[in-house]
SENU-477522 format. One record per atom (N, C-alpha, C): x, y, z. Coordinates in steps of 0.05 Angstrom, whole numbers, plus 32768, in hexadecimal, padded with zeros to 4 digits. Layout:
XYZ/...
END
This chain:
800E7FEB8001/7FFC80008001/800F80167FFF/8005802E7FF7/801680487FF5/8004805E7FF8/800F8077800A/8000808A8010/801680A58007/800B80B68000/801F80D27FF9/801380E5800E/802680F48015/801D810E8028/802D81258028/8018813B8029/802B8155802B/801581658044/80068179803D/7FF68181805A/7FDF816D805A/7FD5815D8044/7FC1814D8049/7FC7812E803D/7FC6811C804B/7FCB81018042/7FBC80F5802D/7FC180E5801C/7FB380DB8006/7FBE80BF8001/7FA780AB8005/7FAE80917FFC/7FAF808C7FDF/7FC780817FD4/7FCB807B7FB8/7FBE80607FB1/7FC8804E7FC1/7FBC80357FC0/7FB880267FD8/7FA980117FDB/7FA980047FF4/7FB77FE97FF5/7FB97FDA8009/7FC87FC38010/7FC07FAE7FFC/7FA47FAF7FF5/7F967F987FE5/7F907FA27FC8/7F9A7FBB7FC1/7F917FC57FA8/7FA07FB07F8F/7FB77FAD7F92/7FCA7F9B7F7E/7FD37F827F8D/7FD57F6F7F79/7FDD7F507F85/7FF87F4A7F75/80017F597F64/80187F4F7F57/80317F6A7F5A/804A7F5F7F55/805D7F757F58/805E7F857F41/80567F7B7F27/80547F897F0E/803B7FA27F15/802A7F997F1F/80117FAD7F21/801C7FC77F33/802B7FBB7F4C/80377FCE7F5D/80497FE17F4C/805E7FD77F40/806F7FE87F33/80637FF97F1C/804E7FF07F0E/803E80017EFD/8030801C7F0B/802780157F22/801B802B7F2F/8030803D7F37/804680357F40/805C80447F4B/806780597F2F/8067804C7F17/806F805B7F00/805A806F7EFA/8045806B7F00/802F80817EF7/802780937F13/8036808F7F26/803180A17F3E/803780BD7F3B/802A80D47F41/803080EB7F3C/803980F77F5A/804E81077F58/805C81107F74/804681277F82/804481267F9B/803181377FA4/804881487FB8/804281667FB0/805381777FBA/804381857FD5/8052819B7FE3/803F81A77FF8/805481A08014/804381A48026/804F81A58043/8057818E804D/806181878067/806D816E806D/805D8167808C/8048815D8088/80378154809F/8039813980A6/804E813180B0/805B811180B5/8048810780C9/803F811680E0/8030810880F3/8012810380E6/8009811A80DA/7FEF811080CE/7FF380FC80BA/800880F680AD/800880E08097/800980C380A7/801A80C580BD/801780AB80CB/800280A680D7/7FF380B980E1/7FD680B680ED/7FC580AB80D5/7FC780B880BF/7FB180AC80A7/7FB9809280A1/7FD3808980A1/7FDC806A8099/7FCC805D80B1/7FCD806680C7/7FC2805480DE/7FA3804F80DA/7F9C806780D8/7F77806980D5/7F70805E80BC/7F80806480A6/7F7380578089/7F7E8044807D/7F95803D8081/7FA480278070/7FAD8011807C/7FA680118097/7FAE7FF780A6/7F9A7FEA80B8/7F837FE780A3/7F677FDE80AC/7F617FC9809A/7F507FB380A4/7F4B7F9A8091/7F3D7FA68079/7F2C7FB98076/7F1D7FBF805F/7F317FCD804A/7F487FD88052/7F5B7FDD8041/7F727FC88038/7F6C7FAF8043/7F7C7F96803F/7F917F918051/7F917F9E806D/7FA37F958083/7F9C7F7A808F/7FAB7F67808F/7FA27F4E809F/7FAD7F5080BC/7F9C7F4780D0/7FA57F4980EE/7FBE7F3780F2/7FC67F2180E5/7FD77F1180EA/7FEE7F1C80DD/7FEC7F2D80CD/80087F3A80BF/80187F4D80CF/802F7F4980CB/803E7F6080D3/803B7F7980C7/803B7F8B80D4/80347FAB80CD/80507FB980CD/80577FC180B3/806C7FCF80AB/80657FEA80A1/8072800480AB/806C801D809B/808A80278095/808C802C807B/80A580378071/809C8058806B/80AE806A8077/80A980848078/80C280928062/80B380A18052/80CB80AA803F/80C180C98040/80D580D88049/80D180F8804B/80E981058042/80E78122803B/80FE81318030/80FF814B8042/80EF814D805A/80ED81658068/80EA815A8086/80EC81718095/80E2817280B1/80C6817380B6/80BA816280C6/809D816380C9/8092817E80D2/807A818480CB/806F81A280D3/805C819D80ED/8055817B80F3/804781798108/805881668119/80498158812E/8054814A8142/8056812B8133/806A8129812A/806D810C811A/807280F78130/808481018146/808A80ED815D/807280DE816C/805D80F2816F/804480E58180/803680D58171/803580D88150/802780C78143/803680A7813D/804F80AE8138/806280998137/806380878151/806080918168/80618085817F/804780718184/8032807C817D/80158072817B/801C805A816A/8026805B814F/802880428140/803A802E814E/804E80358155/805F80248164/805880168179/8046801C818C/803C801781A4/80247FFF8195/801E80028181/80087FEF8177/801B7FD3816B/80397FD4816C/80467FC38161/804C7FC38140/80447FDC813A/804F7FE3811C/806A7FEA811C/807A7FE68109/80927FEE8106/809B7FFF80F2/80A6801380F6/80A8802B80E4/80C6802D80DD/80CD802E80C4/80E7803680B8/80E3805080AB/80FA806180AF/80F8807A80AA/810D80808097/810A8087807C/811B80908068/811D80B08060/813180BF8069/812F80D98064/814580DF8047/813A80F5803A/814681018023/814F81188023/81628127801A/816981408019/8167814F8035/8152815E803A/814E81728050/81408160806A/814181458068/813481368080/814181408098/8136813E80AD/813F814080C9/814A812780D3/8161812080D8/816E810680DE/8162810380FB/816081108110/81588113812A/813C81068129/812E81128116/810E81108117/810B80EF8109/811980EA80F8/811880CF80EB/811B80B98101/813280C08115/813580AE8128/812280AD813E/811380BF8143/80FF80C38156/80E680B3814B/80E380B48130/80C980A98126/80CE80888122/80EB8081811D/80EE80648111/80ED804F812F/80E8803A8125/80E78020813A/8106801B813F/810E800E8155/81258005815B/812C7FEA814E/81427FE28149/815B7FF08148/815E80048137/816A801E813D/816C80338124/817B802B8112/8191801F8117/81A480168105/8196800980E9/81837FF980EF/81737FEC80DB/815B7FF880D2/8150800D80DC/8138801A80D4/813C803A80CC/814E804580CD/8153805F80C3/8167806480AD/81618072809C/817380758084/817280908079/818B809D806D/818880B7806A/819780B8804D/818F80C88035/81A480CA8022/819A80E78015/81B280EF8009/81B081087FFF/819F81157FE6/819580FF7FDA/818581077FBF/817180EF7FB8/815F80F47FAB/814C80DF7FA9/815880CB7F93/816780CA7F7D/817680B77F71/818580A97F86/819080AE7F9B/819F809F7FAE/818E80877FBD/8173808C7FBA/816380777FC3/8166805E7FB5/816C80587FA4/817180417F94/818580337FA3/819980417FAF/81B080337FBC/81A480207FD5/818E802B7FE2/818280207FFC/817380047FF6/816780037FDF/81577FF07FD6/815C7FD27FDD/81777FCB7FDA/817C7FAE7FDD/817D7FA67FFA/818C7FBF800E/818C7FB68027/81737FB78036/81627FCA8031/81467FCC803D/81377FBB8039/81397FB38021/81297F98801B/81307F7C802E/814A7F7B802F/81537F608040/81497F6E805E/81507F868068/814A7F888083/812B7F828086/811A7F8D8078/80FD7F8B8079/80F67F6B807E/81007F618064/80F47F438065/81047F318081/81177F388088/81277F2D809F/81147F3380B8/810B7F4D80B7/80FB7F5680D5/80E07F4680D3/80D87F4680C0/80B87F3680BA/80BE7F1B80C2/80D57F0D80B6/80D47EF380BE/80DE7EEC80DD/80EC7F0280EC/80F57EFD8108/80DC7F008115/80CC7F158111/80AF7F1B8120/809F7F018119/809D7EF68106/808B7EDE80FB/80927ECA810E/80AE7EC3810D/80B77EAB811B/80B17EAD813A/80B27EC78145/80AC7ECD8162/808C7EC38169/807D7EC88157/80627EC7815B/805B7EA78158/80687E9A8148/80617E7E8145/80697E6D8158/80817E7C8168/808D7E6A817F/807F7E708197/80667E7E8198/80537E7B81AA/80487E9881B4/80587EAC81AD/804C7EC681B4/80307ECC81A4/80217EDE81B0/80097EE281A3/800B7EFC818E/7FF87EFB817A/7FFB7F16816B/7FEB7F288175/7FFB7F418175/7FEE7F598183/7FD77F608179/7FC27F678189/7FA77F6F817C/7FA37F8B8175/7FA27F8D815F/7FA47FAA814F/7F877FB4814B/7F817FCD815A/7F6A7FDB8154/7F647FE7813D/7F537FD5812F/7F4B7FD68111/7F307FEB810D/7F217FEA811E/7F067FF98119/7EFF80078134/7F0B8020813B/7F0A802D814F/7EEC80378156/7EDE80408140/7EC080478146/7EBC805B815B/7EA78062816A/7E9A80758178/7EB080728192/7EBA80588198/7EC7805681B5/7EDD806881B3/7EED806B819E/7F05807E819E/7F088091818D/7EEF8099817E/7EF280AA816A/7EDD80C38173/7EE580DC8173/7ED080F28178/7EBD80F9815A/7EAF81068160/7E9B8107814E/7E8E81288151/7E7F8130813B/7E6F814B8138/7E828160813D/7E9981678128/7EA9817F812C/7E95819A8120/7E9881AA8133/7E8881C0812B/7E9B81D8812D/7E9D81EB8119/7EAC82028114/7E9A82208114/7E9B822A8128/7E8F823F8130/7E9E825C8137/7E8D826F813A/7E98828C8144/7EAF8291812F/7EB1828F8115/7EBF82978104/7EC882B48101/7EDF82BE8106/7EE282D58100/7EFA82DB80E8/7F0482F280E5/7F1982F380D0/7F3282E880DF/7F3782E480F9/7F4E82DB8107/7F4C82C68116/7F3082BB8119/7F2F82A5812F/7F1582958128/7F15827C8135/7EFE826B8132/7EFF8258814A/7EE8824E8150/7EE2823B8166/7EDC821E815E/7EE8820A8167/7EE581EE8163/7ED981DE817B/7EC581CD8177/7EBD81BD8186/7EB181A4817D/7EB58191818C/7EA981778186/7EA1816381A0/7E97814F8192/7E8B813B81A8/7EA1812781AB/7EA9812081C6/7EC1810F81CD/7EB380F381C7/7EC880E081C4/7EC480C481C2/7EB780B981DD/7EAF80A081DC/7EA7809481F2/7EB780908206/7ED3808D81F9/7EEC8088820D/7EFA80A38209/7EFF80AF821C/7F0D80CD8219/7F2F80C1820F/7F3580D481FE/7F5380CD81F3/7F6780D7820B/7F7E80D18205/7F9780E08217/7F9B80F9820F/7F9C80FB81F8/7F9E811B81ED/7F8C812081D0/7F8A813181C7/7F86813E81AC/7F9C814981A5/7F9E81468189/7FB381568176/7FA0816A8162/7F9E817F8163/7F95818F8152/7FA381A38141/7F9F81988124/7FB181A18110/7FA181B380FE/7FAE81CC80FC/7F9F81DD80E4/7FAF81EE80D3/7FAC81EF80BC/7FBB81FD80A7/7FAB8207808D/7FB7821C8083/7FAA8227806B/7FAA82168057/7F9282108047/7F8E81FA8032/7F9E8200801B/7FA8821A8016/7FB9821F7FFC/7FD882228008/7FDD8217801D/7FFB82178024/7FFE822F8039/80128225804C/8019823D805D/801D822D8076/8025823D808B/802C823080A5/8019822280B3/8023820880B5/801081F580CE/801481FA80E3/800381F980F7/7FFE81F78111/7FF481E0811C/7FFA81E08139/7FF181C68147/7FEA81D08161/7FD881C48170/7FCE81CA818A/7FD181AC8195/7FDA81A381AD/7FD6818E81BF/7FC3819081CD/7FAD818581D9/7F99818C81EA/7F99816F81FF/7F8F81758215/7F88815D822B/7F738152821F/7F6F81388220/7F578125821B/7F3E812D8224/7F4181378237/7F2381438249/7F17815C823B/7F2B816A8220/7F1D8183821C/7F12817D8202/7EFB818881F9/7EEE818281E2/7EE8819D81CF/7EF781AE81D4/7EF181CA81C6/7F0C81D981C8/7F1381EE81B3/7F2681FA81B3/7F21821281A1/7F2B822C81A6/7F2C82418196/7F4382478187/7F448248816B/7F5B824C8161/7F5E826F815A/7F78827D815E/7F788295815C/7F8E829D814A/7F9482B58149/7FAD82BF8136/7FAB82B18119/7F9482AE810D/7F8E82A880F2/7F9282BA80E0/7F9882AE80C5/7F9B82C280AC/7F7F82CA80A5/7F7582E3809C/7F5982E78098/7F5582DD807C/7F3B82D78077/7F3182D28058/7F4A82BC804C/7F4882A68063/7F58828E8053/7F4882778062/7F4B825F804B/7F4082468055/7F4F82398062/7F47822F8079/7F5482198088/7F4D81FC8089/7F6181E8808E/7F5881D48091/7F5F81CC80B3/7F4A81BC80BB/7F4F81B780D8/7F4E819880E0/7F61818E80EC/7F5D817080F6/7F5F816E8110/7F4F815D811E/7F4C8158813B/7F54813C813A/7F6881328145/7F708113814A/7F75810C8168/7F6580F6816B/7F6480EE8189/7F7980DA818B/7F8B80DD81A0/7F9E80CB81A6/7F9B80C081BF/7FA580A181C0/7F9F809081D4/7FBE808581DF/7FBF807481ED/7FDB806C81F8/7FDD805481E2/7FCE804581D9/7FCE802E81CA/7FBE802F81AF/7FB5804581A7/7FA380478191/7F9F8062818A/7F9280688173/7F8B80828169/7F72807F815B/7F6380968165/7F47808F8157/7F42809E8140/7F2F8098812D/7F2880AA8116/7F2780CB811E/7F3280D8810B/7F3880F38110/7F1A81038104/7F1B811D810D/7F04812B8101/7F13814580EF/7F09814A80D9/7F14815C80C6/7F00817080BF/7F07818980BC/7EF7819C80B3/7F0481B080A2/7EF381C68097/7F0081D68085/7EE781F28089/7EF5820B808C/7EE9821D808A/7EFA82388087/7EED8252807E/7EFD82648077/7EF8827D808C/7F1082878096/7F0D82A180A4/7EFE82B68096/7EF382CD809D/7EEA82E18096/7EFB82F28088/7EF483048074/7F088319806B/7F0783308082/7F1D83408085/7F1E83558094/7F098368808C/7EFC837980A3/7EE5838B809C/7EEC83A18090/7EE083A98079/7EEA83BF806F/7EDD83DB8075/7EE783EE8070/7ED7840A8079/7EC1840B8062/7EAA8419806A/7E94841A8058/7E8984388056/7E7B843B8048/7E6A84548043/7E7E846F803E/7E92846B8030/7EA384808023/7E95849C801D/7E9984B38027/7E8B84C6801E/7EA184DE801B/7EA084EE8008/7EB085057FFD/7EA285238007/7EAC85338010/7E9F854A8018/7EB68562801A/7EAC857E801A/7EBE85908021/7ED485958008/7EC785927FF1/7ED785967FDC/7EE585B47FD3/7EFF85B17FD0/7F0985CC7FCA/7F1785CA7FAE/7F2585E07FA7/7F3A85DC7F8D/7F4D85C67F98/7F5485BC7FAB/7F7285B27FAE/7F6A859E7FC9/7F5585987FD3/7F4E85857FE9/7F32857D7FE8/7F2E85687FF6/7F16855A7FF8/7F18854D801A/7F0085498022/7EFD853D803A/7EF085238033/7EFB8508803F/7EF284F3803F/7EE984E7805B/7ED384D8805B/7EC684CF8075/7EBB84B3806E/7EB9849E8082/7EB48483807D/7EAA847A809D/7E9F84608099/7E98845180B1/7EB0843F80B6/7EB5844280CE/7ECB842E80D7/7ECD840F80D0/7EE4840780CC/7EE683EC80C6/7EF083DD80E5/7EE083C780E6/7EE483C38103/7EFD83B2810A/7F0C83BD811B/7F2683AF8124/7F3F83BF8116/7F3A83D18105/7F4F83DE80F8/7F5C83F18109/7F7383F78107/7F8984048117/7F92841A8107/7F98841A80F0/7F9D842E80DA/7F88842D80BE/7F93844080B1/7F8284438096/7F9B844C8089/7F988444806D/7FAB844B8055/7F98845B8040/7F9E8470803B/7F878482802A/7F998489800E/7F9484807FF6/7F9D84837FE1/7F8F84937FD2/7F9A84A37FC1/7F8F84B67FAF/7F9F84BD7F98/7F8D84BE7F7D/7F9884C37F65/7F8884D37F55/7F9484E07F44/7F7F84EC7F2F/7F7884DC7F1D/7F5984DF7F14/7F4F84CE7F02/7F5C84CD7EE7/7F5B84BA7ED8/7F6884BC7EBA/7F5384D17EAD/7F6284D97E94/7F4E84ED7E83/7F3384E17E7B/7F2084EA7E7B/7F0584E47E73/7EF884D07E87/7F0084C97EA0/7EF984B97EB5/7EE984CE7EC3/7ED384C57ED5/7EC684D57EE6/7ED184D97EFD/7ED984F07F06/7EE184FA7F1F/7EDE84EF7F3B/
END
């Protein structure tokens, strides 16, 4: 299976989509690169929520491996999301290219790091990793499978969290040019934490707030006016993650001045008056002569 991510993760194909090596290679040849931001934490959560479930082709008895390929430092908390996966017995291999943060790769990856962390200077050099990585992956699967057949049990993997672990009914209200309120209904089992990630849909700085699991509302402030925002609310537990809530809304434009009036005309002056714009601290007044033939 494969997912791409930037600001928003996108599943390219599920574990059950293709059944032959040739089909997978053909899908890779047809893959279009997805540019944008680097929300690694959101991407890892997407893989857990969407791609590692039975209806996406995940088998309970199979080993779960995630290979993270990134060329930059995450703009959200990748470590928290990675720890959730690792607590569930999912092994993470982290591969960095170009500007990847090696310290972050080591935080995200499973132990032992000498087998699970790789870093190369440019994309063409990834080919040099294929042989070694393939051998390491296959060996790890065999080792873990042998341990289980020797008597240990398969780790129970939460595949359908439902209302037990997932909040519902995200509402966005009291929207202004600079702020908005978020509220949601908590799941039956309160999470340890919520991760609230919000960012402009057309690109820009992403921000994240971590809340205690007993809280179910948040006011977002210091936003950019007249901008569409994507919002994600993700419940985090010690050993599982619930389905997240996602919403989109636009902040209001800044209030304009209104009712411009001209009075006290003379040969070289005019007086202007207007209704104030709410929240304005200064005004910029521009004046220029009308072009020939235009109305004054």
